[in-house]
C-alpha positions as CSV (number, residue, x, y, z in Angstrom):
1,X,56.6,29.1,-60.2
2,X,54.1,30.1,-57.6
3,X,51.0,29.1,-55.8
4,X,49.5,25.7,-55.4
5,X,50.0,24.6,-58.9
6,X,53.7,25.5,-58.8
7,X,54.0,23.6,-55.5
8,X,52.4,20.6,-57.1
9,X,54.6,20.7,-60.0
10,X,57.6,20.8,-57.6
11,X,56.4,17.7,-55.7
12,X,55.9,15.9,-59.0
13,X,59.5,16.4,-59.8
14,X,60.5,15.1,-56.4
15,X,58.7,11.8,-57.0
16,X,61.8,9.9,-57.6
17,X,63.4,11.1,-54.5
18,X,63.9,8.8,-51.6
19,X,61.9,9.3,-48.4
20,X,65.2,10.4,-46.7
21,X,65.8,13.1,-49.3
22,X,62.3,14.3,-49.0
23,X,62.5,14.5,-45.3
24,X,65.7,16.5,-45.7
25,X,64.0,18.9,-48.1
26,X,61.2,19.3,-45.6
27,X,63.7,20.1,-42.8
28,X,65.3,22.7,-45.3
29,X,61.9,24.4,-45.9
30,X,61.5,24.6,-42.1
31,X,64.8,26.3,-41.7
32,X,63.8,28.7,-44.4
33,X,60.5,29.3,-42.7
34,X,58.4,27.9,-45.5
35,X,55.8,25.8,-43.8
36,X,53.6,25.0,-46.7
37,X,56.5,23.4,-48.6
38,X,57.7,21.7,-45.5
39,X,54.4,20.1,-44.9
40,X,54.2,19.0,-48.7
41,X,57.6,17.4,-48.6
42,X,57.0,15.7,-45.3
43,X,53.7,14.3,-46.5
44,X,55.5,13.0,-49.6
45,X,58.3,11.5,-47.4
46,X,55.7,9.7,-45.3
47,X,53.9,8.4,-48.4
48,X,57.2,7.1,-49.8
49,X,58.4,5.7,-46.3
50,X,55.1,3.8,-45.7
51,X,56.2,1.1,-48.1
52,X,59.2,0.4,-45.9
53,X,57.4,0.5,-42.5
54,X,60.5,2.3,-41.2
55,X,60.8,3.4,-37.6
56,X,61.3,6.9,-39.0
57,X,57.5,7.0,-39.9
58,X,56.4,7.7,-36.4
59,X,58.9,10.6,-36.2
60,X,57.8,12.1,-39.4
61,X,54.1,11.9,-38.4
62,X,55.0,13.7,-35.2
63,X,56.9,16.3,-37.2
64,X,53.9,16.7,-39.5
65,X,51.6,17.1,-36.3
66,X,54.0,19.9,-35.1
67,X,54.0,21.7,-38.4
68,X,50.2,21.5,-38.6
69,X,49.8,22.7,-35.1
70,X,52.1,25.6,-35.8
71,X,49.9,26.5,-38.9
72,X,46.7,26.2,-36.8
73,X,45.4,23.2,-38.8
74,X,44.4,21.3,-35.6
75,X,42.4,18.5,-37.2
76,X,45.4,17.6,-39.5
77,X,47.7,17.9,-36.4
78,X,45.6,15.6,-34.4
79,X,45.4,13.1,-37.2
80,X,49.2,13.0,-37.7
81,X,49.8,12.9,-34.0
82,X,47.5,9.8,-33.5
83,X,49.3,8.3,-36.5
84,X,52.6,8.8,-34.8
85,X,51.5,7.0,-31.7
86,X,49.9,4.2,-33.6
87,X,53.0,3.7,-35.6
88,X,55.3,3.7,-32.7
89,X,53.1,1.3,-30.7
90,X,53.1,-1.1,-33.7
91,X,56.6,-0.8,-35.1
92,X,58.6,1.1,-32.3
93,X,61.2,-0.3,-30.1
94,X,59.5,-3.7,-29.6
95,X,56.4,-1.8,-28.4
96,X,58.4,-0.6,-25.4
97,X,57.5,2.7,-23.8
98,X,60.3,5.0,-25.1
99,X,60.8,8.6,-24.8
100,X,59.8,8.9,-28.4
101,X,56.4,7.4,-27.5
102,X,56.1,9.9,-24.6
103,X,56.9,12.8,-26.9
104,X,54.0,11.7,-29.2
105,X,51.6,11.5,-26.3
106,X,52.7,15.0,-25.3
107,X,52.2,16.3,-28.8
108,X,48.7,14.9,-28.9
109,X,48.0,16.2,-25.5
110,X,49.0,19.7,-26.7
111,X,46.9,19.5,-29.8
112,X,43.9,18.5,-27.8
113,X,44.6,21.3,-25.4
114,X,44.5,23.8,-28.3
115,X,41.0,22.4,-29.2
116,X,40.0,22.9,-25.5
117,X,39.5,19.1,-25.1
118,X,41.2,19.3,-21.7
119,X,40.0,15.8,-20.4
120,X,41.5,14.0,-23.5
121,X,44.5,16.2,-23.3
122,X,45.1,15.3,-19.7
123,X,45.0,11.6,-20.3
124,X,47.7,11.8,-23.0
125,X,49.9,14.2,-21.2
126,X,49.7,11.9,-18.1
127,X,50.7,8.9,-20.3
128,X,53.6,10.9,-21.6
129,X,54.7,12.1,-18.2
130,X,54.5,8.7,-16.7
131,X,56.9,7.3,-19.4
132,X,59.3,10.2,-18.9
133,X,59.2,9.7,-15.3
134,X,61.0,6.3,-15.9
135,X,63.7,8.0,-17.9
136,X,64.4,11.2,-16.1
137,X,65.2,12.2,-12.6
138,X,62.4,14.0,-10.7
139,X,64.6,17.1,-10.3
140,X,65.6,17.3,-13.8
141,X,64.5,20.7,-15.3
142,X,63.0,19.0,-18.4
143,X,60.9,16.8,-16.2
144,X,59.9,19.6,-14.0
145,X,58.6,21.5,-17.0
146,X,56.5,18.6,-18.0
147,X,55.0,18.3,-14.5
148,X,54.2,22.1,-14.6
149,X,52.5,21.6,-18.0
150,X,50.5,18.5,-16.7
151,X,49.4,20.7,-13.8
152,X,48.3,23.5,-16.2
153,X,46.2,21.0,-18.2
154,X,44.8,19.5,-15.0
155,X,43.8,23.0,-13.7
156,X,41.7,23.3,-16.9
157,X,39.8,20.1,-16.6
158,X,36.6,21.9,-15.4
159,X,36.6,23.5,-18.8
160,X,36.0,20.2,-20.7
């Protein structure tokens, strides 16, 4: 079984699987360095999870954004990243600004940066950094890396 046809047949056989099982299958494909199958399983998991409005949906959209970014599919990555933010804002932890939301903003910022849309990227990265600032000490290495990334985006603002 190979190619797109084989992949579609495989996905059709997985129709009866729960979104949790499909998400696990996607993770397994990532571990096996099989991004096309990982994306297919994750897209199916998202489709199945939508009916439940689960909080996991935002995480899955963000994972899909990361996979699409890694594959160079920037438009699909941006679409998934925006959906992760919208989902988190609507159904996340009582609409509070969580580190998940901050991560989603950072992901969208990174995708926009890859598209050389630096002004937009800077806005989302700033939102992410501002949320992380409420959850991490200023001298935390993770937070310092975020600040360095934010500076690199800011330095490119003149480019667009």
